[in-house]
Backbone as XML, in Angstrom:
<?xml version="1.0"?>
<chain id="A" units="angstrom">
  <residue number="1" name="MET">
    <atom name="N" x="11.497" y="-8.320" z="3.579"/>
    <atom name="CA" x="10.289" y="-7.869" z="4.281"/>
    <atom name="C" x="9.014" y="-8.510" z="3.463"/>
  </residue>
  <residue number="2" name="THR">
    <atom name="N" x="8.321" y="-8.654" z="4.695"/>
    <atom name="CA" x="6.739" y="-8.476" z="3.832"/>
    <atom name="C" x="5.422" y="-7.550" z="4.138"/>
  </residue>
  <residue number="3" name="TYR">
    <atom name="N" x="5.006" y="-6.730" z="3.179"/>
    <atom name="CA" x="4.474" y="-5.859" z="3.452"/>
    <atom name="C" x="3.124" y="-5.764" z="3.266"/>
  </residue>
  <residue number="4" name="LYS">
    <atom name="N" x="1.657" y="-5.688" z="3.799"/>
    <atom name="CA" x="0.478" y="-6.575" z="3.257"/>
    <atom name="C" x="0.411" y="-4.805" z="2.363"/>
  </residue>
  <residue number="5" name="VAL">
    <atom name="N" x="-0.415" y="-4.795" z="1.262"/>
    <atom name="CA" x="-0.703" y="-4.238" z="0.339"/>
    <atom name="C" x="-2.204" y="-4.100" z="-0.107"/>
  </residue>
  <residue number="6" name="ILE">
    <atom name="N" x="-3.035" y="-3.328" z="-0.340"/>
    <atom name="CA" x="-4.548" y="-3.139" z="-0.662"/>
    <atom name="C" x="-4.603" y="-2.644" z="-2.035"/>
  </residue>
  <residue number="7" name="LEU">
    <atom name="N" x="-5.126" y="-3.431" z="-2.661"/>
    <atom name="CA" x="-5.529" y="-3.422" z="-4.200"/>
    <atom name="C" x="-6.570" y="-3.151" z="-4.693"/>
  </residue>
  <residue number="8" name="GLU">
    <atom name="N" x="-6.777" y="-1.649" z="-5.342"/>
    <atom name="CA" x="-8.347" y="-1.192" z="-5.526"/>
    <atom name="C" x="-8.434" y="-0.940" z="-7.030"/>
  </residue>
  <residue number="9" name="ARG">
    <atom name="N" x="-9.703" y="-1.542" z="-7.866"/>
    <atom name="CA" x="-9.648" y="-1.337" z="-8.879"/>
    <atom name="C" x="-10.383" y="-0.151" z="-9.476"/>
  </residue>
  <residue number="10" name="GLN">
    <atom name="N" x="-9.882" y="0.165" z="-10.122"/>
    <atom name="CA" x="-10.116" y="1.621" z="-10.577"/>
    <atom name="C" x="-11.350" y="1.493" z="-11.847"/>
  </residue>
  <residue number="11" name="GLU">
    <atom name="N" x="-12.208" y="2.599" z="-11.966"/>
    <atom name="CA" x="-13.440" y="2.327" z="-12.999"/>
    <atom name="C" x="-12.768" y="2.424" z="-14.301"/>
  </residue>
  <residue number="12" name="GLU">
    <atom name="N" x="-11.693" y="3.154" z="-14.261"/>
    <atom name="CA" x="-11.587" y="3.280" z="-15.970"/>
    <atom name="C" x="-10.600" y="2.127" z="-15.969"/>
  </residue>
  <residue number="13" name="GLY">
    <atom name="N" x="-10.179" y="1.177" z="-15.541"/>
    <atom name="CA" x="-9.612" y="0.165" z="-15.863"/>
    <atom name="C" x="-8.052" y="0.837" z="-14.828"/>
  </residue>
  <residue number="14" name="GLY">
    <atom name="N" x="-7.261" y="-0.613" z="-14.904"/>
    <atom name="CA" x="-5.829" y="-0.861" z="-13.997"/>
    <atom name="C" x="-6.663" y="-0.931" z="-12.412"/>
  </residue>
  <residue number="15" name="TYR">
    <atom name="N" x="-5.392" y="-0.945" z="-11.380"/>
    <atom name="CA" x="-5.169" y="-0.838" z="-10.658"/>
    <atom name="C" x="-4.584" y="0.304" z="-8.998"/>
  </residue>
  <residue number="16" name="THR">
    <atom name="N" x="-4.884" y="0.803" z="-8.815"/>
    <atom name="CA" x="-4.310" y="1.428" z="-7.479"/>
    <atom name="C" x="-3.729" y="0.722" z="-6.116"/>
  </residue>
  <residue number="17" name="VAL">
    <atom name="N" x="-2.779" y="0.438" z="-6.003"/>
    <atom name="CA" x="-1.927" y="-0.560" z="-4.215"/>
    <atom name="C" x="-1.190" y="0.792" z="-3.539"/>
  </residue>
  <residue number="18" name="PHE">
    <atom name="N" x="-2.152" y="0.223" z="-2.083"/>
    <atom name="CA" x="-1.499" y="1.270" z="-1.495"/>
    <atom name="C" x="-0.894" y="0.469" z="0.248"/>
  </residue>
  <residue number="19" name="VAL">
    <atom name="N" x="-0.030" y="0.686" z="0.928"/>
    <atom name="CA" x="0.529" y="-0.116" z="1.741"/>
    <atom name="C" x="0.408" y="0.401" z="3.118"/>
  </residue>
  <residue number="20" name="PRO">
    <atom name="N" x="-0.780" y="-0.293" z="3.842"/>
    <atom name="CA" x="-1.276" y="0.599" z="5.256"/>
    <atom name="C" x="0.137" y="0.695" z="5.889"/>
  </residue>
  <residue number="21" name="LYS">
    <atom name="N" x="1.212" y="-0.267" z="6.396"/>
    <atom name="CA" x="2.174" y="0.512" z="7.044"/>
    <atom name="C" x="3.210" y="1.724" z="6.600"/>
  </residue>
  <residue number="22" name="LEU">
    <atom name="N" x="3.247" y="1.649" z="5.293"/>
    <atom name="CA" x="3.982" y="2.703" z="4.665"/>
    <atom name="C" x="2.766" y="3.954" z="4.186"/>
  </residue>
  <residue number="23" name="PRO">
    <atom name="N" x="2.479" y="4.783" z="4.726"/>
    <atom name="CA" x="0.863" y="5.608" z="4.056"/>
    <atom name="C" x="1.457" y="6.250" z="2.663"/>
  </residue>
  <residue number="24" name="ASP">
    <atom name="N" x="2.848" y="6.541" z="3.011"/>
    <atom name="CA" x="3.301" y="7.592" z="1.470"/>
    <atom name="C" x="3.468" y="6.608" z="0.498"/>
  </residue>
  <residue number="25" name="VAL">
    <atom name="N" x="3.562" y="5.793" z="0.661"/>
    <atom name="CA" x="3.320" y="4.576" z="-0.335"/>
    <atom name="C" x="2.717" y="4.316" z="-1.291"/>
  </residue>
  <residue number="26" name="VAL">
    <atom name="N" x="2.138" y="4.533" z="-2.969"/>
    <atom name="CA" x="1.688" y="4.588" z="-3.603"/>
    <atom name="C" x="1.698" y="3.935" z="-4.655"/>
  </residue>
  <residue number="27" name="SER">
    <atom name="N" x="0.955" y="2.966" z="-5.386"/>
    <atom name="CA" x="1.814" y="2.805" z="-7.133"/>
    <atom name="C" x="0.390" y="2.300" z="-7.831"/>
  </residue>
  <residue number="28" name="GLU">
    <atom name="N" x="0.740" y="1.707" z="-9.292"/>
    <atom name="CA" x="-0.941" y="1.483" z="-9.668"/>
    <atom name="C" x="0.162" y="0.377" z="-10.897"/>
  </residue>
  <residue number="29" name="GLY">
    <atom name="N" x="-1.064" y="-0.226" z="-11.980"/>
    <atom name="CA" x="-0.529" y="-0.607" z="-12.886"/>
    <atom name="C" x="-1.856" y="-0.986" z="-14.035"/>
  </residue>
  <residue number="30" name="ASP">
    <atom name="N" x="-2.329" y="-1.151" z="-14.777"/>
    <atom name="CA" x="-3.229" y="-1.445" z="-15.869"/>
    <atom name="C" x="-3.536" y="-3.206" z="-15.202"/>
  </residue>
  <residue number="31" name="THR">
    <atom name="N" x="-2.732" y="-3.608" z="-15.077"/>
    <atom name="CA" x="-3.528" y="-5.214" z="-14.338"/>
    <atom name="C" x="-2.856" y="-5.603" z="-13.043"/>
  </residue>
  <residue number="32" name="LYS">
    <atom name="N" x="-3.461" y="-6.406" z="-12.356"/>
    <atom name="CA" x="-3.351" y="-6.815" z="-11.188"/>
    <atom name="C" x="-1.394" y="-7.156" z="-10.782"/>
  </residue>
  <residue number="33" name="LYS">
    <atom name="N" x="-0.988" y="-7.708" z="-11.457"/>
    <atom name="CA" x="0.289" y="-7.951" z="-11.807"/>
    <atom name="C" x="1.179" y="-7.200" z="-11.602"/>
  </residue>
  <residue number="34" name="GLU">
    <atom name="N" x="1.133" y="-6.147" z="-13.052"/>
    <atom name="CA" x="1.496" y="-4.695" z="-12.843"/>
    <atom name="C" x="1.611" y="-3.714" z="-11.434"/>
  </residue>
  <residue number="35" name="ALA">
    <atom name="N" x="0.482" y="-3.943" z="-10.968"/>
    <atom name="CA" x="0.485" y="-3.160" z="-10.033"/>
    <atom name="C" x="1.259" y="-3.338" z="-8.518"/>
  </residue>
  <residue number="36" name="LEU">
    <atom name="N" x="1.541" y="-5.164" z="-8.418"/>
    <atom name="CA" x="2.352" y="-5.587" z="-7.350"/>
    <atom name="C" x="3.659" y="-5.243" z="-8.051"/>
  </residue>
  <residue number="37" name="GLU">
    <atom name="N" x="3.747" y="-5.613" z="-9.656"/>
    <atom name="CA" x="5.513" y="-5.481" z="-9.799"/>
    <atom name="C" x="5.855" y="-4.056" z="-8.637"/>
  </residue>
  <residue number="38" name="ASN">
    <atom name="N" x="4.968" y="-3.336" z="-9.274"/>
    <atom name="CA" x="4.908" y="-1.752" z="-9.187"/>
    <atom name="C" x="5.277" y="-1.610" z="-7.372"/>
  </residue>
  <residue number="39" name="ILE">
    <atom name="N" x="4.654" y="-2.227" z="-7.216"/>
    <atom name="CA" x="4.346" y="-1.898" z="-5.614"/>
    <atom name="C" x="5.714" y="-2.355" z="-4.827"/>
  </residue>
  <residue number="40" name="LYS">
    <atom name="N" x="5.752" y="-3.329" z="-5.356"/>
    <atom name="CA" x="7.650" y="-4.308" z="-5.021"/>
    <atom name="C" x="8.544" y="-2.779" z="-5.277"/>
  </residue>
  <residue number="41" name="ASP">
    <atom name="N" x="8.492" y="-2.062" z="-5.995"/>
    <atom name="CA" x="9.327" y="-1.153" z="-6.290"/>
    <atom name="C" x="9.401" y="-0.025" z="-6.235"/>
  </residue>
  <residue number="42" name="ALA">
    <atom name="N" x="8.287" y="0.593" z="-5.548"/>
    <atom name="CA" x="7.830" y="1.174" z="-4.947"/>
    <atom name="C" x="8.337" y="1.406" z="-3.300"/>
  </residue>
  <residue number="43" name="ILE">
    <atom name="N" x="8.062" y="0.124" z="-2.758"/>
    <atom name="CA" x="8.255" y="0.412" z="-1.465"/>
    <atom name="C" x="10.219" y="-0.135" z="-1.114"/>
  </residue>
  <residue number="44" name="LYS">
    <atom name="N" x="10.702" y="-0.860" z="-2.117"/>
    <atom name="CA" x="12.128" y="-0.670" z="-2.077"/>
    <atom name="C" x="12.962" y="0.289" z="-2.164"/>
  </residue>
  <residue number="45" name="GLY">
    <atom name="N" x="11.969" y="1.148" z="-3.240"/>
    <atom name="CA" x="12.712" y="3.175" z="-3.056"/>
    <atom name="C" x="12.641" y="3.702" z="-1.834"/>
  </residue>
  <residue number="46" name="TYR">
    <atom name="N" x="11.592" y="3.452" z="-1.336"/>
    <atom name="CA" x="11.228" y="4.072" z="0.065"/>
    <atom name="C" x="12.381" y="4.194" z="0.982"/>
  </residue>
  <residue number="47" name="LEU">
    <atom name="N" x="12.216" y="2.658" z="1.315"/>
    <atom name="CA" x="12.939" y="1.848" z="2.239"/>
    <atom name="C" x="14.090" y="2.193" z="1.975"/>
  </residue>
  <residue number="48" name="GLU">
    <atom name="N" x="14.963" y="2.611" z="0.544"/>
    <atom name="CA" x="16.275" y="2.429" z="0.292"/>
    <atom name="C" x="16.770" y="4.300" z="1.182"/>
  </residue>
  <residue number="49" name="THR">
    <atom name="N" x="16.012" y="4.988" z="0.471"/>
    <atom name="CA" x="15.459" y="6.380" z="0.760"/>
    <atom name="C" x="15.564" y="6.673" z="2.044"/>
  </residue>
  <residue number="50" name="MET">
    <atom name="N" x="14.833" y="6.223" z="2.912"/>
    <atom name="CA" x="14.925" y="5.917" z="4.775"/>
    <atom name="C" x="16.309" y="5.969" z="4.995"/>
  </residue>
  <residue number="51" name="GLU">
    <atom name="N" x="16.653" y="4.755" z="3.951"/>
    <atom name="CA" x="17.803" y="4.312" z="5.151"/>
    <atom name="C" x="18.988" y="5.344" z="4.228"/>
  </residue>
  <residue number="52" name="GLU">
    <atom name="N" x="18.626" y="5.650" z="3.414"/>
    <atom name="CA" x="20.157" y="6.610" z="2.839"/>
    <atom name="C" x="20.216" y="8.010" z="3.717"/>
  </residue>
  <residue number="53" name="MET">
    <atom name="N" x="18.723" y="8.450" z="4.355"/>
    <atom name="CA" x="18.579" y="9.562" z="4.750"/>
    <atom name="C" x="18.988" y="9.018" z="6.346"/>
  </residue>
  <residue number="54" name="GLY">
    <atom name="N" x="19.185" y="8.041" z="6.864"/>
    <atom name="CA" x="18.956" y="7.938" z="8.201"/>
    <atom name="C" x="17.145" y="7.891" z="8.877"/>
  </residue>
  <residue number="55" name="TRP">
    <atom name="N" x="16.298" y="7.778" z="8.048"/>
    <atom name="CA" x="15.214" y="8.132" z="8.937"/>
    <atom name="C" x="14.253" y="6.413" z="9.112"/>
  </residue>
  <residue number="56" name="LYS">
    <atom name="N" x="13.883" y="6.241" z="9.794"/>
    <atom name="CA" x="12.541" y="5.399" z="10.373"/>
    <atom name="C" x="11.319" y="5.286" z="9.712"/>
  </residue>
  <residue number="57" name="PRO">
    <atom name="N" x="11.116" y="4.196" z="9.282"/>
    <atom name="CA" x="9.612" y="4.192" z="8.334"/>
    <atom name="C" x="8.315" y="4.356" z="9.698"/>
  </residue>
  <residue number="58" name="PRO">
    <atom name="N" x="7.448" y="4.749" z="9.526"/>
    <atom name="CA" x="6.257" y="5.107" z="10.681"/>
    <atom name="C" x="6.343" y="4.263" z="11.120"/>
  </residue>
  <residue number="59" name="LYS">
    <atom name="N" x="6.098" y="3.900" z="12.329"/>
    <atom name="CA" x="5.177" y="3.051" z="13.155"/>
    <atom name="C" x="3.853" y="2.976" z="13.454"/>
  </residue>
  <residue number="60" name="ILE">
    <atom name="N" x="2.981" y="1.908" z="12.513"/>
    <atom name="CA" x="1.588" y="1.879" z="12.220"/>
    <atom name="C" x="1.013" y="1.140" z="12.546"/>
  </residue>
  <residue number="61" name="GLU">
    <atom name="N" x="0.693" y="1.293" z="13.856"/>
    <atom name="CA" x="-0.248" y="-0.081" z="14.313"/>
    <atom name="C" x="-1.260" y="-0.478" z="13.771"/>
  </residue>
  <residue number="62" name="GLU">
    <atom name="N" x="-1.723" y="-1.723" z="13.053"/>
    <atom name="CA" x="-2.983" y="-2.362" z="12.381"/>
    <atom name="C" x="-3.842" y="-3.172" z="13.642"/>
  </residue>
  <residue number="63" name="GLU">
    <atom name="N" x="-5.371" y="-2.451" z="13.735"/>
    <atom name="CA" x="-6.364" y="-3.333" z="14.961"/>
    <atom name="C" x="-7.681" y="-3.410" z="13.661"/>
  </residue>
  <residue number="64" name="THR">
    <atom name="N" x="-8.231" y="-4.910" z="13.835"/>
    <atom name="CA" x="-9.161" y="-4.693" z="13.468"/>
    <atom name="C" x="-10.744" y="-4.475" z="14.105"/>
  </residue>
  <residue number="65" name="VAL">
    <atom name="N" x="-11.831" y="-3.678" z="13.525"/>
    <atom name="CA" x="-12.995" y="-3.314" z="14.591"/>
    <atom name="C" x="-13.864" y="-4.051" z="13.435"/>
  </residue>
  <residue number="66" name="ASP">
    <atom name="N" x="-15.433" y="-4.667" z="14.235"/>
    <atom name="CA" x="-16.467" y="-4.912" z="13.420"/>
    <atom name="C" x="-17.460" y="-3.717" z="13.402"/>
  </residue>
  <residue number="67" name="VAL">
    <atom name="N" x="-17.834" y="-3.556" z="12.158"/>
    <atom name="CA" x="-18.980" y="-2.302" z="12.201"/>
    <atom name="C" x="-19.822" y="-3.571" z="11.414"/>
  </residue>
  <residue number="68" name="LYS">
    <atom name="N" x="-21.331" y="-2.802" z="12.220"/>
    <atom name="CA" x="-22.551" y="-3.238" z="12.419"/>
    <atom name="C" x="-23.608" y="-2.061" z="11.809"/>
  </residue>
  <residue number="69" name="ILE">
    <atom name="N" x="-24.059" y="-2.510" z="10.166"/>
    <atom name="CA" x="-25.113" y="-1.090" z="9.641"/>
    <atom name="C" x="-26.426" y="-2.164" z="9.820"/>
  </residue>
  <residue number="70" name="THR">
    <atom name="N" x="-27.121" y="-1.365" z="10.994"/>
    <atom name="CA" x="-28.693" y="-1.601" z="11.023"/>
    <atom name="C" x="-29.387" y="-0.869" z="9.871"/>
  </residue>
  <residue number="71" name="ALA">
    <atom name="N" x="-30.622" y="-2.023" z="9.413"/>
    <atom name="CA" x="-31.565" y="-1.518" z="8.081"/>
    <atom name="C" x="-32.281" y="-0.343" z="9.127"/>
  </residue>
  <residue number="72" name="ALA">
    <atom name="N" x="-32.594" y="0.745" z="8.349"/>
    <atom name="CA" x="-33.415" y="1.516" z="8.365"/>
    <atom name="C" x="-34.963" y="1.811" z="8.209"/>
  </residue>
</chain>
């Protein structure tokens, strides 16, 4: 399975990683590489737990919106 992830660089260093289609899954790492490896482990653990419990992952829809800001 493939999931889109969002990396957010932290001011104090490192990265926090979010999974839009799995809102309960968040991880972090000191480097981008470490953060991506950690989120893979977190996704795998989440999906395995969902399967063991007989639960289905949430059905999340993605859309794109245009936002225009007008200068005051």
